[in-house]
C-alpha positions as CSV (number, residue, x, y, z in Angstrom):
1,X,21.2,-13.8,-0.5
2,X,19.6,-14.6,-4.3
3,X,15.9,-15.5,-2.7
4,X,16.5,-12.3,0.3
5,X,17.3,-9.8,-2.9
6,X,13.5,-11.0,-4.2
7,X,11.5,-10.1,-0.6
8,X,13.3,-7.0,-0.7
9,X,12.1,-6.3,-4.0
10,X,8.6,-7.4,-3.3
11,X,8.3,-5.0,0.0
12,X,9.2,-2.7,-1.7
13,X,6.9,-2.9,-4.2
14,X,4.1,-4.2,-1.2
15,X,4.9,-0.4,0.4
16,X,5.0,1.2,-3.3
17,X,1.4,0.0,-3.5
18,X,0.2,1.3,0.1
19,X,1.9,5.1,-1.2
20,X,-0.1,4.9,-4.4
21,X,-3.9,3.5,-2.8
22,X,-2.7,6.4,0.0
23,X,-1.2,9.9,-2.6
24,X,-3.0,8.0,-5.5
25,X,-5.6,10.5,-6.2
26,X,-3.7,13.4,-6.0
27,X,-1.2,12.7,-8.0
28,X,-4.3,11.6,-10.5
29,X,-4.8,15.4,-10.5
30,X,-1.6,16.0,-12.1
31,X,-1.9,12.5,-14.7
32,X,-5.1,12.7,-15.6
33,X,-5.2,8.6,-17.1
34,X,-3.8,7.7,-13.7
35,X,-6.6,7.4,-11.9
36,X,-8.5,4.5,-14.3
37,X,-5.2,2.6,-12.3
38,X,-5.5,4.4,-8.4
39,X,-9.4,3.6,-8.3
40,X,-9.1,-0.5,-8.2
41,X,-5.9,0.0,-6.2
42,X,-7.6,2.1,-3.7
43,X,-10.8,-0.1,-3.3
44,X,-8.6,-3.1,-3.0
45,X,-6.3,-1.1,-0.4
46,X,-9.4,-0.3,1.7
47,X,-10.9,-3.7,0.7
48,X,-7.8,-5.3,2.9
49,X,-8.2,-2.5,5.9
50,X,-12.0,-3.2,6.2
51,X,-11.5,-6.7,5.9
52,X,-9.0,-7.1,8.2
53,X,-7.5,-10.2,5.9
54,X,-3.9,-10.1,4.4
55,X,-2.1,-9.1,1.2
56,X,-1.1,-11.6,-1.1
57,X,2.4,-9.9,-1.1
58,X,2.8,-10.4,2.6
59,X,2.7,-14.4,2.0
60,X,5.1,-14.2,-0.5
61,X,8.2,-12.1,1.3
62,X,7.6,-14.1,4.0
63,X,8.0,-17.6,1.6
64,X,11.1,-15.5,0.0
65,X,12.4,-14.7,3.1
66,X,12.2,-18.8,3.5
67,X,13.0,-20.0,0.8
68,X,16.6,-18.0,1.0
69,X,17.0,-19.5,4.8
70,X,16.4,-16.8,6.2
71,X,13.1,-17.4,9.2
72,X,12.8,-13.3,9.5
73,X,13.0,-10.2,9.3
74,X,16.7,-9.1,11.2
75,X,19.7,-6.1,10.1
76,X,19.5,-3.7,7.4
77,X,17.6,-0.9,5.6
78,X,14.4,-2.3,4.7
79,X,13.5,-4.4,8.1
80,X,14.8,-1.3,10.0
81,X,13.0,1.4,8.3
82,X,10.5,0.0,5.6
83,X,9.0,-3.2,7.7
84,X,7.4,-1.0,10.7
85,X,5.2,1.1,8.1
86,X,3.7,-1.8,6.2
87,X,3.5,-4.1,9.3
88,X,3.5,-2.2,12.9
89,X,3.1,-3.4,15.9
90,X,0.6,-4.0,17.4
91,X,-1.7,-3.2,14.5
92,X,-5.1,-4.2,15.9
93,X,-9.2,-4.7,13.2
94,X,-10.2,-1.5,15.4
95,X,-6.9,0.5,13.4
96,X,-7.8,-1.5,10.4
97,X,-10.4,0.1,10.2
98,X,-9.1,3.6,11.0
99,X,-6.7,3.0,8.2
100,X,-9.3,2.0,6.1
101,X,-11.7,5.3,6.5
102,X,-8.9,7.6,6.2
103,X,-7.6,6.0,3.1
104,X,-11.7,7.0,2.0
105,X,-11.3,10.8,3.5
106,X,-7.7,11.5,2.1
107,X,-9.0,10.3,-1.7
108,X,-12.0,11.8,-1.1
109,X,-11.1,14.8,-0.7
110,X,-8.5,13.6,-4.0
111,X,-11.7,13.1,-6.2
112,X,-13.2,15.8,-5.2
113,X,-10.5,17.9,-6.6
114,X,-9.9,15.7,-9.9
115,X,-14.0,16.6,-10.4
116,X,-13.8,20.1,-10.0
117,X,-10.0,20.0,-11.8
118,X,-11.3,18.4,-14.8
119,X,-15.1,19.0,-15.0
120,X,-14.1,23.0,-15.8
121,X,-12.2,21.6,-18.9
122,X,-14.7,19.2,-20.3
């Protein structure tokens, strides 16, 4: 049970990081200093997608599940609703490129607004 809880916590951190990568630029419009945290996170997220790499949190999640005697994800809220967001079925390298490009476009818009807002105040 302990390992399963740790695996679920890592999965929630993973999902939170993904959401932060996607919308963090808009959060920086509200909290200016957040841009210094978001920009490296966004670069990492886009690099993972463009490179077709696996985030280091993924093997950690699997290791924790195996340590708890589980072979995979079954049952529960986390597996049913969160896992398909992080690990969609049929994800291809081409789809990953589109996801990476989408993240870039969303954040270019956010940081254009960010620049516009904060350059007026400086």
